[in-house]
N, C-alpha and C positions, 0 to 999 in steps of 0.2 A: 518389417520396415524396408522400404525401398531406398534408393539413393537420391530421391527427389528432394533436394534441399534448397531452401530460400535463405540467402544471406542478407541481413539488413544491418546497417551500421549507423552509429551516431555521427553527428557532423563535426568530427575531429579528424586531424590528419592521421593519428594512430589507428583509429577505427577504420577509416577509409582504406588505408594501406593494408590492414589485416583482411578486409573484405576482398580486395583485389587479389591478395595472395591465395585466399581460400577458394575463390571462384576459379582461379587458374588451375587449382588442384582437383576440385570436385564438381565444377560446373555450377549452374544456378538456374532456378526457376522462379516464377512469380509466387508470392506467398499463398495465393488462393489455389495454386497448383501443387503446393509442396506437401510432403509427408511430415516434414519437420522444418521448423524455422530456427535459424541460428542468429541470435542477436549479439552484436559486437558493440560494446560500450561499457557503461557503468550501470548502477542500480536505477538511476533515473531513466536511462534509455530502456532498460528492461521493463519498467512500469509502463512507459510509453508504448512499447511493442505489444505488451499484453493487452492494453486497452484497445489498440488499433486492430488486433487480430482476434478479439474475443469471439467473433462470429465464425471463425475458421476452425476446421477440424484438427489442424496440426498443432502439436505441443511446441513449446518454445524452449530452446537450450541456449543459455547465455554464456558468452566467453568475455572475460573481463579485459576491457581496453580502456578503462576509466580509472578514477581514483578510489571509488567505493564500489565494492563488488560482492556484497553479502548474498545477493541472488544469482551471482554469476559463478561459472566454473573458470578454472585457470586457462589462460590462452595458450594454445599450442596447435600449430597447423598439422602436425603429423598424427596419423592414426585416428582421425576424427570419426570415420565410419565405425570403427570398433568401439569408440567411446559412446557414440550415439546408440548402438545396439545394447550396450551394457548399462545405459543410464537408468536411474531410478526416477519414477514420476511422483510428483506431489501435486495435489489438487487443492486450489484455493478458491473460496467464494469471496467476492468483493462485498463491500458495504455500499448501500445506496443512500444517498443524501437528498433530502427534499428541504430546501431552504426558502422561507418566505421573507421578503424584504419590506422595508418601511413604505415603499411606493406600491405595495400590493403585488409585485411580481413574484413568481415562483420559479426557482431554479433547481434542476435535478442533475446529479452527477454520481459517478461510481468511483470508489476508492479501494484499491487493493491493499494499501497500507493502513491509512487512518483518515478519519474526518476530524478536523480540529476547528475549534472556535478560538479566536484571538482578539484581544482588545485592539481597537483601531483608533484610539485616542490617548491622551495623556493620563486618563484615570483608569483604574482597574475596572474590569467587567464585573457585572452582577448577573448571575445565571440561576435560573430555577431548573432543576433536573427531575424529570419524570421517567419512570420505567414501566412499560406496559400500561400506560394510562394512570399510574399512581405516582403522586409527587413523593420523591424520596429525599430531596434536599431543597428546602424552600429558598435558600439563598447561598450561593457560592460566590465569594468575592475573590477574584483571581486575575492573573494575566491571561488565562485561557484554560481550556479543557479539551480533551480529545477522546475519541473512541477508536480502538485499533483492533485489527485482526491478529491472530498468532503470527502471520507472515510479517506484519508491520510492527510487531512488539519490540524489535531490536532497532527500530528507526527512531522517529521523533519521540515515541513513547518512552523508550529507554533513556534518551537524553533528559526527559522530564522525570526520571526516577520511577517510571512505571515498571511493572513486572514483565519478565520475559515469559511468553506463553508457549508451551509445547505445541508443535504443529498439529498434532492429532487431537488436541483438546477442543471441545465444542464450547469455548468461552470467548468473550471479548473483554478487553481491558478498558476501563474508564479511568482516566488519569487527569489530575489537575496540574496546571502549571503555575507555580508561585502562588499557591493558595494563601490568602490572607485571613479569610474567615470562612468556614471553621479552620483555624490555624494549622491544626495537625491532620486535617483530612487529606489522605493520600490517594483516594480513589476507590474503585470497586471492581470486582470480577463479576461478570454477568453471563447468563446463558447465551449461547450463540443466536437463539431465536428471539431474544429480547428486542423490543422496540424502545429506543431511547430518544427522548425529546428534551431539547434545551430551549427554554424561553428566556429571552434577553430582557432584563429589567432595566428601567431608566434608559431606554434606547437612544434618546436624543442626547442626554448628558454623557452616556457611556457607550459609544458606538462599538459594534462588534462585527468582525468579518468571519466567514466560514471558508474552509479550504478542504477540498477532497483531492488528494494526490496532486496538489499544485493547481487545481482549478478553483479559483477564488471568487467569492461572492461577498460584496460589501453591504453594510447597513442591514444585517439580518435581524429579524425580530423573533424568529423561531427556526429551529432546525430539527428535523426528525431523521433518525438513522436506523437502518435495519440491515441484516445480512441478506444478500441477494442470492438465494439458493439456486435460482434458475441459470446463473452464469457460473461456469466452471473453468478456471484458468489452470491449464496443465503446464507444469514447469518440470524440466528434466535436470538432474544433477548426476555427477560422476559417483560411482559406488563409494560408499563410506564418507561422502561429503554432501549428503542430502540436507534438506532444510531442517529436518528434525535433529540431525547430528549437529548442525551449526548452531541451532538454538540452545542445545544443551551445552556445547563447548563454550559458547559466549558467556555463560554464567560462571565459568571457572578461570577467567583471565583477569 
């Protein structure tokens, strides 16, 4: 690894100040010229940076300047070069979402954490769930449902009481939010290569929106989700604090 580092920061005073401090110490190059990209902010900015740099060869090392930093390392301006040399790399494949809307339009997006479907009106959503072309649940009455990657399993999925997935596991978590019927259905674990389809039932009476890492689509009638193996997000962590360790540690707090 050379010393060609690109520093990118979220739009906060703390992050901008941190960037100025680091640039003064280590210099700065454009992301497309960098050997490594250092993202300064919280998890939301880390996801934004990964999406924006997915076509570049450089891995991303995050330092926490926000309120949530599960994907970030501790901020410290000293000894950064040594930390980058010692960092452990994790590779994450995003999910691809293909959503069809009531007006016939089709929207595609990528999600590093999860794709979620949420009711967009006063009444609960009704969803039919198919896996690899086979209907597995004829009707799920709920506030919503999501499909997440291991990297995203501690985010929205965990708040919805879904399972935490080890980063090395080739599985996805399908989790319901406030399921009314089947009342005790808590979701499923699916192979990473599974293709999951949600069909929205009673679309006019019970409107539903879809969201892929905060990219929202309203009035969906169907959503198809699969793992996008062709895209590899490379994330760097300090030794002993990698994503796998964090996922395990999170289950014992």
